N, C-alpha and C positions, 0 to 999 in steps of 0.2 A: 499507560495500559499493558500489560505484559500480557502478550497471546500465545503463539506458538514458537517456541525456542527449540524445537527438535524436528519439527516437520519440515522444513524448507522452504516455506512460501508462507504467505500472511493469509488469514482467512476472514469470515465475515464479522467477527468479533472485532478484528483490526480495522474494518471498514467502517464500521459503527463507531468506533473510538476515533478515528480520522474524520469521520462526518461531524463529530461533536467538537471537533478541533482539538482534539487530545494527542499527544504523540503515542504512537504504537510502538513497542518493542517486540519484535519477532526476529528469527532467523530466516533469512532468505539466502538459499544456496547461490553460490558464485554462478553457477552454471543458468541459473534462471534470472539473474540481473537483467540481462538484456533482452528478455521476452515479453516484457510489459509493456503494457500501453503507455506512450508517453515517456518510456525509458525506466530508469531505476526509481521504483515506489520510494515515497519519502517516509519511509519506516526507519527505526532506528534499529539496525540490524545487530544482534546479538545471538550467541548459543550459550548453552550451560557453563562454557569456561571462559567466555568473557561478559555475562549479564551483570555481574556485579560491577564490574569496571564501566559497563556503560550506562547502568543506572547512577552509579557514582557522578560521572561525569554530568550527565543530565541533570540532575539533581543540583549541582553546584552551578549550573547557568541555567538563570531563569530565561535569560533571552533565546537560549537554545531549545527549551521547552515551548517557548511562544513560538518560536520560529518553525519547527517541526508540526505544532498544532496548525499553522496557517498554511503550511505546504501540504500538510494531510487532507486538509478541508478543501483545498483547490484541486487537489488531485482526484477526490472522491466526486466532486461535482463533475470534472473533467470527464471520468471514465468507468464511474459507477452509479452516476445519475440514471434514473429510468429512462430517460431521453437519449443518454448516450448509450446505455445497453440496448436500446429499440434499434438504433441507428446500426450498432456493431452486427445485431441480430439480421436485419435486413440485408446489410452488406453480404453476411456469411449465407443467408436462403439464396439469394441473388447469384453468388457464385457456384452454390451446389447446383441450382436448377439451371443455370446457364442463362438466366434472364437478367437484364439491367435494370435498376430501379429508377 
């Protein structure tokens, strides 16, 4: 699934694709790669200049498609699942309020 190749980060459509076990092709800026929970998200990083080559490589390797799909599903379960998001929000609220959870 091709999502955002200009924005510089992945969006909700990419999260939905990863939740379905489908590889997400997006452009993630280099300066953002280290800022995501769990490290670099398991997306296929492509910009308008590299999109053709990235898609071609993916389509030529069924195992790469399956692997990215499985990695994406695991990433969504770990970092975008409602329980994971609630834990993140509670931690944020605790830090802001000065209280521990």
